[in-house]
C-alpha positions as CSV (number, residue, x, y, z in Angstrom):
1,M,-160.4,-11.7,17.3
2,A,-159.5,-15.5,18.9
3,D,-161.8,-16.6,21.2
4,K,-159.4,-17.8,23.7
5,P,-155.6,-17.2,23.7
6,R,-153.2,-19.3,21.9
7,M,-151.4,-21.7,24.3
8,P,-147.5,-21.0,23.4
9,I,-145.4,-23.6,21.1
10,E,-142.0,-24.3,22.9
11,S,-140.9,-26.4,19.5
12,G,-140.9,-22.9,17.7
13,V,-143.0,-20.9,15.9
14,P,-146.6,-22.0,14.8
15,D,-147.3,-22.6,11.3
16,N,-149.0,-19.5,10.0
17,F,-151.1,-20.8,7.3
18,Q,-153.6,-21.4,10.0
19,Y,-153.7,-17.5,10.7
20,M,-153.8,-16.2,7.0
21,H,-156.3,-14.7,5.4
22,P,-158.8,-17.2,3.6
23,T,-158.3,-15.2,0.5
24,L,-154.5,-15.9,0.9
25,R,-154.7,-19.5,2.0
26,K,-157.4,-20.7,-0.9
27,N,-154.6,-18.7,-3.3
28,F,-151.7,-19.6,-2.3
29,G,-148.8,-20.5,-5.0
30,Q,-151.8,-18.9,-7.6
31,W,-151.2,-15.9,-7.8
32,A,-151.3,-14.6,-11.2
33,Y,-150.1,-10.8,-10.6
34,H,-149.9,-8.0,-8.3
35,D,-149.3,-4.4,-8.5
36,R,-149.5,-1.0,-6.7
37,P,-152.4,1.0,-6.7
38,R,-151.3,3.9,-4.6
39,P,-148.3,4.2,-2.4
40,G,-148.5,1.4,0.6
41,V,-151.1,-0.6,-0.9
42,L,-150.5,-3.8,-2.9
43,R,-153.1,-5.6,-5.2
44,H,-152.6,-9.3,-5.6
45,V,-154.3,-11.3,-8.3
46,S,-154.7,-14.6,-8.8
47,K,-155.1,-17.4,-11.5
48,Y,-158.7,-17.6,-10.4
49,G,-159.7,-14.1,-10.5
50,D,-159.8,-13.8,-7.1
51,Q,-158.6,-10.4,-5.4
52,I,-156.5,-9.2,-2.5
53,W,-155.7,-5.8,-1.2
54,T,-152.6,-5.2,1.1
55,V,-152.7,-1.9,3.0
56,K,-149.6,-1.1,4.8
57,T,-148.8,0.8,7.7
58,G,-145.6,1.5,9.4
59,S,-145.4,1.0,13.4
60,T,-143.2,1.0,16.2
61,R,-141.2,-2.7,17.1
62,Q,-142.4,-2.1,20.5
63,L,-145.6,-1.6,21.2
64,D,-147.6,-1.1,24.2
65,I,-151.2,-2.4,24.8
66,L,-153.3,0.1,24.0
67,T,-151.6,1.0,20.4
68,M,-151.5,-3.1,20.1
69,R,-155.7,-3.0,20.7
70,T,-156.1,0.0,18.1
71,M,-154.4,-2.0,15.6
72,C,-156.7,-5.0,16.3
73,D,-159.7,-3.4,16.6
74,I,-158.8,-1.6,13.0
75,A,-158.3,-5.1,11.8
76,D,-161.4,-6.3,13.5
77,E,-163.4,-3.7,11.6
78,F,-162.3,-3.6,8.2
79,C,-160.5,-7.3,7.6
80,D,-162.5,-9.6,9.7
81,G,-159.7,-9.4,12.5
82,H,-156.8,-10.4,9.8
83,L,-153.4,-8.7,9.7
84,R,-149.8,-9.3,10.2
85,W,-146.4,-7.7,11.2
86,T,-143.6,-7.7,8.9
87,M,-139.7,-8.0,9.9
88,R,-139.4,-4.7,9.8
89,G,-142.4,-3.6,12.0
90,N,-144.8,-3.0,9.4
91,V,-148.4,-3.9,10.2
92,E,-150.6,-5.2,6.9
93,Y,-154.2,-5.1,6.7
94,M,-155.7,-7.3,4.0
95,V,-159.3,-6.9,2.7
96,T,-161.1,-8.4,-0.6
97,D,-163.2,-5.6,-0.7
98,E,-161.8,-2.8,-2.5
99,S,-164.5,0.1,-1.5
100,K,-163.1,-0.7,2.2
101,V,-159.3,0.2,0.8
102,E,-159.8,4.1,1.2
103,P,-162.0,4.3,4.7
104,L,-159.1,2.1,6.1
105,I,-156.6,4.2,4.9
106,K,-158.3,6.9,6.4
107,R,-159.0,5.0,9.6
108,L,-155.4,4.2,10.0
109,N,-153.7,7.8,9.2
110,G,-156.8,9.3,11.9
111,A,-154.9,6.7,14.4
112,G,-151.6,7.9,13.5
113,F,-150.5,5.0,11.3
114,P,-148.8,6.0,8.3
115,V,-149.3,4.1,4.9
116,G,-146.5,3.6,2.7
117,G,-143.2,1.6,2.5
118,T,-143.7,0.2,-0.9
119,G,-142.2,0.3,-4.0
120,P,-139.6,3.1,-3.9
121,S,-139.5,4.3,-1.1
122,V,-137.8,4.6,2.5
123,T,-139.1,1.5,3.9
124,M,-139.1,1.1,7.6
125,P,-135.9,0.3,8.8
126,S,-135.1,-3.1,10.8
127,H,-133.8,-2.8,13.8
128,T,-132.6,-4.5,17.5
129,Q,-134.2,-3.6,20.9
130,G,-132.2,-0.8,22.4
131,W,-131.9,-0.1,25.7
132,L,-135.7,-1.2,26.5
133,H,-134.7,-5.1,26.1
134,C,-131.1,-5.5,24.9
135,D,-129.0,-6.2,27.7
136,I,-125.5,-5.0,25.8
137,P,-126.6,-1.9,24.0
138,G,-124.2,1.0,23.3
139,T,-127.0,2.9,21.6
140,D,-131.0,3.0,21.4
141,A,-131.3,1.4,18.1
142,S,-135.1,1.8,18.4
143,G,-134.9,5.4,19.6
144,A,-133.0,6.3,17.1
145,V,-135.2,4.8,14.0
146,K,-138.1,6.9,15.4
147,A,-136.1,10.1,15.3
148,L,-135.1,9.2,11.6
149,M,-138.7,8.6,10.2
150,D,-139.2,11.6,11.9
151,E,-137.3,13.3,9.4
152,L,-137.9,11.1,6.6
153,F,-142.2,10.5,7.1
154,D,-142.3,12.3,3.6
155,E,-140.3,9.5,1.8
156,F,-141.7,6.7,3.7
157,V,-145.5,7.8,2.8
158,N,-144.6,8.2,-0.8
159,E,-142.6,6.5,-3.5
160,E,-140.0,8.7,-5.1
161,M,-136.6,6.7,-4.7
162,P,-135.0,5.3,-7.6
163,N,-135.2,1.8,-5.6
164,R,-136.8,0.5,-2.2
165,V,-134.1,2.2,0.2
166,H,-133.6,-0.3,3.2
167,I,-131.9,0.8,6.4
168,T,-130.7,-1.1,9.5
169,T,-129.8,0.1,13.1
170,S,-127.8,-1.8,15.4
171,C,-127.2,-1.0,19.2
172,C,-124.3,-3.3,19.5
173,Q,-121.2,-4.3,17.2
174,I,-121.6,-8.1,17.2
175,N,-125.0,-9.6,17.4
176,C,-127.3,-7.9,15.5
177,G,-127.6,-5.7,12.4
178,G,-127.2,-6.5,9.1
179,Q,-126.2,-5.7,5.0
180,G,-128.8,-2.3,4.5
181,D,-128.6,0.4,1.8
182,I,-127.7,2.4,5.1
183,A,-126.6,0.7,8.0
184,I,-126.3,3.1,11.5
185,N,-124.2,1.2,13.9
186,I,-122.5,1.7,17.1
187,Q,-118.5,2.3,17.2
188,H,-116.6,1.6,20.1
189,T,-113.5,3.3,19.9
190,K,-111.8,2.4,23.3
191,P,-110.8,-1.1,24.9
192,P,-113.3,-2.3,27.8
193,Q,-113.0,-1.2,31.4
194,I,-112.2,-3.7,33.5
195,N,-113.4,-4.4,36.9
196,H,-111.1,-6.6,38.1
197,D,-112.8,-7.0,41.6
198,L,-115.3,-8.7,39.9
199,V,-114.6,-10.5,37.2
200,G,-114.0,-13.5,39.5
201,N,-117.0,-13.8,41.1
202,A,-119.2,-12.7,38.0
203,C,-117.0,-14.0,34.5
204,E,-116.4,-17.8,33.5
205,R,-113.0,-16.7,32.3
206,P,-112.4,-19.3,29.6
207,S,-115.6,-18.4,27.8
208,V,-114.3,-14.9,27.5
209,V,-111.0,-15.6,26.4
210,A,-112.6,-17.5,23.8
211,R,-115.1,-15.0,22.5
212,C,-112.4,-13.1,21.7
213,P,-112.2,-13.2,18.2
214,V,-108.4,-11.6,18.0
215,A,-107.0,-13.6,21.1
216,A,-106.6,-10.1,22.8
217,I,-107.6,-11.4,26.1
218,R,-106.0,-13.4,28.6
219,P,-106.0,-14.3,32.0
220,A,-104.4,-12.8,34.5
221,I,-104.1,-12.0,38.3
222,V,-105.2,-8.7,39.8
223,N,-104.9,-7.8,43.1
224,G,-104.3,-11.2,44.0
225,K,-107.6,-12.0,42.5
226,P,-107.9,-13.6,39.5
227,S,-109.3,-11.8,36.7
228,L,-108.7,-10.8,33.2
229,E,-106.5,-8.9,31.1
230,V,-106.5,-7.0,27.2
231,D,-103.6,-6.6,25.1
232,E,-104.5,-3.2,23.7
233,K,-102.6,-3.4,20.4
234,K,-105.0,-6.7,19.6
235,C,-108.3,-5.6,20.7
236,I,-110.2,-4.5,17.9
237,C,-113.0,-2.5,20.5
238,C,-115.6,-5.0,18.9
239,G,-117.3,-5.5,22.4
240,A,-117.7,-9.1,22.1
241,C,-116.4,-9.7,25.8
242,F,-119.0,-7.6,27.5
243,P,-122.4,-9.9,27.1
244,P,-120.6,-12.9,29.1
245,C,-118.3,-10.9,31.6
246,P,-120.6,-7.4,32.2
247,P,-117.5,-6.3,34.6
248,M,-115.8,-5.9,31.1
249,Q,-117.6,-2.7,30.1
250,I,-117.0,-0.9,26.7
251,N,-120.1,1.3,26.3
252,D,-118.7,4.8,27.1
253,P,-121.1,8.0,26.8
254,E,-117.9,9.7,25.6
255,H,-115.9,6.7,23.3
256,S,-119.0,4.7,22.2
257,K,-119.9,6.3,18.8
258,L,-122.1,5.9,15.9
259,A,-121.2,5.0,12.8
260,I,-122.8,4.9,9.4
261,W,-121.9,2.5,6.0
262,V,-123.1,2.3,2.8
263,G,-124.4,-0.2,-0.4
264,G,-125.2,-3.4,1.5
265,K,-127.2,-5.6,-0.8
266,H,-128.6,-9.2,0.4
267,S,-130.6,-9.8,-3.0
268,N,-128.3,-10.8,-6.1
269,A,-131.0,-9.3,-8.6
270,R,-129.6,-7.4,-11.3
271,S,-126.2,-7.3,-9.6
272,K,-124.6,-9.7,-7.1
273,P,-125.2,-9.0,-3.3
274,M,-122.5,-6.5,-1.4
275,F,-121.4,-5.5,1.9
276,H,-121.7,-2.2,2.7
277,K,-119.0,0.1,3.1
278,L,-118.1,2.9,5.8
279,V,-118.9,6.5,5.0
280,A,-119.1,8.3,7.9
281,A,-117.8,7.6,11.5
282,G,-117.2,9.1,14.7
283,L,-121.2,10.5,15.2
284,P,-121.7,11.8,18.5
285,N,-124.2,9.2,20.6
286,N,-126.5,12.0,20.9
287,A,-130.0,10.8,22.5
288,P,-132.6,11.2,22.4
289,R,-132.9,12.6,18.8
290,W,-129.2,12.1,17.4
291,P,-129.4,15.2,14.9
292,E,-125.8,14.5,13.7
293,V,-126.6,11.2,12.1
294,G,-130.0,12.3,11.1
295,A,-128.2,15.1,8.9
296,V,-125.7,12.8,7.2
297,V,-128.3,10.1,6.7
298,K,-130.4,13.0,4.6
299,K,-127.4,14.0,3.1
300,I,-127.2,10.4,1.6
301,L,-130.8,9.6,0.5
302,A,-130.9,13.1,-1.5
303,A,-127.4,12.7,-3.6
304,Y,-128.8,9.0,-4.1
305,K,-132.7,10.4,-5.1
306,A,-130.8,12.9,-7.4
307,D,-128.1,11.1,-9.3
308,A,-129.4,7.1,-9.4
309,N,-131.3,5.9,-12.0
310,D,-134.2,4.3,-11.4
311,W,-134.3,0.6,-10.4
312,E,-130.8,1.2,-8.5
313,R,-129.9,0.2,-5.2
314,M,-128.2,2.2,-3.1
315,G,-124.9,-0.2,-3.7
316,E,-125.5,-0.3,-7.5
317,W,-125.0,3.6,-7.9
318,V,-122.2,4.3,-6.0
319,E,-120.2,1.2,-8.1
320,R,-121.7,3.1,-11.1
321,I,-119.9,6.7,-10.0
322,G,-117.5,5.6,-7.9
323,W,-116.7,6.5,-4.4
324,P,-114.8,9.3,-5.1
325,R,-117.8,11.1,-6.5
326,F,-119.9,9.6,-3.9
327,F,-118.3,11.5,-1.2
328,E,-118.5,14.5,-3.7
329,L,-122.1,14.7,-3.8
330,T,-122.7,13.7,-0.4
331,E,-120.6,16.4,1.4
332,L,-119.0,13.9,3.7
333,P,-115.5,13.8,4.2
334,F,-113.2,11.3,3.2
335,T,-110.9,10.8,6.3
336,K,-107.8,8.4,6.7
337,Y,-110.3,6.0,8.6
338,H,-111.6,5.0,5.5
339,I,-109.2,3.3,4.2
340,D,-108.4,-0.1,5.5
341,N,-104.6,-0.9,5.6
342,W,-104.2,-2.3,8.5
343,R,-101.3,-5.4,8.2
344,G,-101.7,-6.6,11.2
345,G,-105.4,-8.7,10.1
346,R,-104.1,-11.4,8.8
347,A,-101.5,-12.4,11.7
348,N,-103.6,-10.7,14.8
349,L,-106.6,-13.5,13.3
350,N,-104.6,-16.2,13.7
351,A,-103.9,-16.2,16.8
352,S,-107.9,-17.1,17.4
353,A,-109.3,-20.4,17.7
354,H,-112.1,-19.2,15.5
355,I,-110.4,-18.2,12.1
356,R,-107.3,-19.4,10.0
357,F,-105.4,-17.6,6.7
């Protein structure tokens, strides 16, 4: 590892080229091909014959110092100190000697780090910070990921899915998350409850009014004090008002639920990118294991694994078989909440300062 700590650079992230494995720097942009000798291992071969093996292991996004040091000690032992973290919290160890691959895997497994997440597997979910770090969480995204991946461990270490499955989780409705094959998001079902005694001193009211995407918030005087009020007929329970104004509390142990969305896709490979769509709503926000969420996700994955063609992403599979067949195969109930028939959307959005239709 480095002899002295790297000082922070306030103008952005440092150039990662200086921290790359020497073989990666030498052959940058000159790779001939790559393959997967086994689940969790990638082999890259350059045009000049150089080879490097990357061993991918699962990890938590939030690490304690002891675990971090254990990972770095393993990198010192096998990889000359070279490792990297991916966006999804995986840790990748790089070696140029094939004879080190199996001992490295054995060492990682012995330390409690599963090797996998490559090829047609359930890779590590991308998730937001949750209760530990986020300032507006409605649930603990990182805790839900931990509980879910305990259930999906075998699908991470094996390559038995039709294609890679990307899962995302989000602890609020407005800031983080993304389009995934399966997305698990918080779902507020009631407008915020306002503590009028605190709004005047804690909130910049014009900013809060402007923050609402559907113009449902307006200034008000309540009990002789400056405050805010919500038009509940317009409110879509998104929670956008809560970050700039904590007295507008929207998180609720009973009315904040979890919802599961399916079929999102960023890539344009084989088919165009697509948005995910709601398939399960009103699931209990039941920490610390969220068993109801895990049960629904496993139903979806089992149907996808059994029925999808090779290389079909989740959304492509649904587009091929149709949504009625999807609900039949997954045995999920289809309710009125799955039908987007709200006619007030255009007028409501046109009342906002942000959007015009």
